[in-house]
matplotlib code that plots the C-alpha trace (Angstrom):
import matplotlib.pyplot as plt

x = [0.0, 1.4, 1.7, 0.3, 2.9, 2.8, 1.9, 5.5, 6.7, 4.0, 5.0, 8.7, 7.9, 5.9, 8.8, 11.3, 9.1, 8.7, 12.4, 13.2, 10.9, 12.5, 16.0, 15.1, 13.6, 16.7, 18.9, 17.0, 17.3, 21.0, 21.5, 19.7, 21.8, 25.1, 24.1, 23.5, 25.7, 29.2, 29.1, 31.3, 33.8, 34.1, 34.5, 37.2, 39.0, 39.0, 40.2, 43.0, 44.0, 44.0, 46.2, 48.6, 48.7, 49.5, 52.3, 53.6, 53.6, 55.6, 58.2, 58.5, 59.0, 61.6, 63.5, 63.5, 64.8, 67.4, 68.7, 68.9, 70.9, 73.3, 73.8, 72.4, 69.4, 68.5, 66.9, 63.3, 60.6, 58.0, 56.1, 52.6, 51.0, 52.6, 51.6, 48.0, 47.9, 49.1, 46.5, 43.7, 44.7, 44.8, 41.3, 39.8, 40.3, 38.0, 35.3, 35.5, 35.0, 32.1, 30.4, 30.5, 29.3, 26.5, 25.4, 21.8, 21.7, 23.4, 25.1, 27.2, 28.2, 29.3, 31.1, 33.0, 34.0, 35.1, 36.7, 38.5, 39.7, 41.0, 42.9, 44.4, 45.5, 47.1, 48.8, 50.2, 51.3, 53.0, 54.6, 56.0, 57.4, 58.9, 60.3, 62.1, 63.6, 64.3, 64.8, 62.8, 61.9, 59.5, 57.8, 57.6, 56.1, 53.3, 52.5, 52.2, 50.7, 48.3, 47.8, 47.2, 44.6, 43.2, 42.6, 40.7, 38.7, 37.8, 36.7, 34.6, 33.1, 32.2, 30.6, 28.6, 27.3, 26.4, 24.7, 21.3, 18.2, 19.5, 18.4, 16.8, 13.1, 11.7, 8.4, 6.4, 7.7, 10.0, 13.5, 16.3]
y = [0.0, 3.3, 6.1, 9.5, 12.3, 14.7, 18.3, 19.2, 17.1, 18.6, 22.1, 21.4, 20.0, 23.1, 25.3, 23.3, 23.5, 27.2, 27.9, 25.7, 27.8, 31.0, 29.6, 28.4, 31.8, 33.6, 31.2, 32.0, 35.7, 35.5, 33.4, 36.1, 38.9, 37.0, 36.3, 40.0, 40.9, 42.1, 41.3, 38.2, 39.9, 42.9, 40.6, 38.6, 41.8, 43.0, 39.7, 39.7, 43.1, 41.9, 38.9, 41.3, 43.4, 40.4, 39.4, 42.9, 42.9, 39.7, 40.9, 44.2, 42.3, 40.0, 42.9, 44.8, 41.7, 41.0, 44.6, 44.2, 40.9, 42.6, 45.4, 48.1, 49.0, 49.1, 46.0, 45.6, 46.8, 44.1, 44.6, 43.3, 46.4, 46.2, 42.6, 43.3, 46.2, 43.8, 41.2, 43.7, 45.4, 42.0, 41.1, 44.3, 43.3, 40.4, 42.7, 44.8, 41.8, 40.6, 44.0, 43.8, 40.2, 39.9, 43.5, 44.1, 47.8, 50.6, 51.6, 48.4, 49.0, 52.5, 51.0, 48.6, 51.4, 53.8, 51.4, 49.6, 52.8, 54.0, 50.7, 50.9, 54.6, 54.0, 50.8, 52.5, 55.6, 53.4, 51.2, 54.2, 55.7, 52.3, 52.0, 55.3, 54.0, 50.4, 50.3, 50.9, 47.2, 47.7, 50.6, 48.5, 45.6, 47.7, 49.3, 45.9, 43.9, 46.4, 49.5, 47.8, 45.3, 48.0, 50.3, 47.6, 46.8, 50.4, 50.7, 47.6, 48.8, 52.1, 50.3, 48.1, 51.3, 52.8, 49.6, 50.5, 48.6, 47.2, 50.0, 48.7, 49.3, 51.0, 49.8, 52.5, 51.6, 54.6, 53.7, 55.0]
z = [0.0, -1.1, 1.4, 0.4, 0.2, 3.1, 2.8, 3.4, 0.4, -1.8, -0.8, -1.3, -4.8, -5.7, -4.6, -6.6, -9.7, -9.4, -8.9, -11.8, -14.0, -12.9, -13.3, -16.9, -17.6, -16.4, -18.3, -21.5, -20.9, -20.2, -23.4, -25.4, -23.9, -24.5, -28.1, -28.9, -31.8, -30.8, -27.1, -27.3, -29.6, -27.2, -24.1, -25.9, -26.9, -23.3, -22.0, -24.6, -23.4, -19.8, -20.8, -22.5, -19.4, -17.3, -19.7, -19.7, -15.8, -15.8, -18.3, -16.3, -13.1, -14.6, -16.1, -12.8, -10.9, -13.6, -13.4, -9.6, -9.9, -12.3, -9.8, -12.0, -9.9, -6.2, -4.6, -5.8, -3.4, -4.0, -0.8, -0.1, -1.3, -4.8, -5.1, -4.1, -6.6, -9.4, -8.4, -8.3, -11.6, -13.3, -11.9, -13.1, -16.7, -16.1, -14.7, -17.9, -20.1, -17.9, -18.1, -21.9, -22.0, -19.4, -18.7, -19.9, -19.4, -21.3, -18.1, -18.0, -21.7, -20.7, -17.6, -19.8, -22.2, -19.4, -17.0, -19.9, -21.4, -18.0, -17.5, -20.9, -20.3, -16.9, -18.1, -21.1, -19.2, -16.5, -19.1, -21.0, -17.8, -16.8, -20.3, -19.9, -16.6, -17.5, -21.2, -24.4, -24.7, -21.7, -23.5, -26.7, -24.8, -23.2, -26.6, -28.3, -25.4, -23.9, -26.0, -29.4, -28.3, -25.9, -28.9, -30.7, -27.5, -27.0, -30.6, -30.4, -27.1, -28.7, -31.6, -29.2, -27.6, -30.9, -32.3, -33.6, -32.6, -29.4, -27.0, -23.9, -23.4, -20.4, -18.9, -20.6, -24.0, -24.5, -25.6, -23.5]

ax = plt.figure().add_subplot(projection="3d")
ax.plot(x, y, z, "-o")
ax.set_aspect("equal")
plt.show()
């Protein structure tokens, strides 16, 4: 003889069913947002720029340590604050790519454009100044690894902002 399900089991089943519906609805919405033309290209360009920034940071660190070993420079001051700064700066490149990829509102597209442009500008400026101090190969590295892909990422972000027909709709039907 089968035992009838308790009220608690029925209630739990209804909650799971409702949450599954909302999860599937959110997943469909996220898939539509991510498949909007240009978003994946912009996110890939920003992540490429972030990878270039990380490569540049590694080359700069190795060059600085090599100059110290050769006795041409004072001992490196890699304290905890400098290492945290490098980790945070490297992590911010991921945020820029995520803004471009999963942001639904125009504000996140602007955030990707502005934050990414700022990161490219400060990385380029820092690399050029370090290149003056440590050698022109450092400046060339930052120009090739950060500025060049950063230029293309900024341009693609601007095109994503200017893309016609993809303006978000407000509840009253007026486009933003």
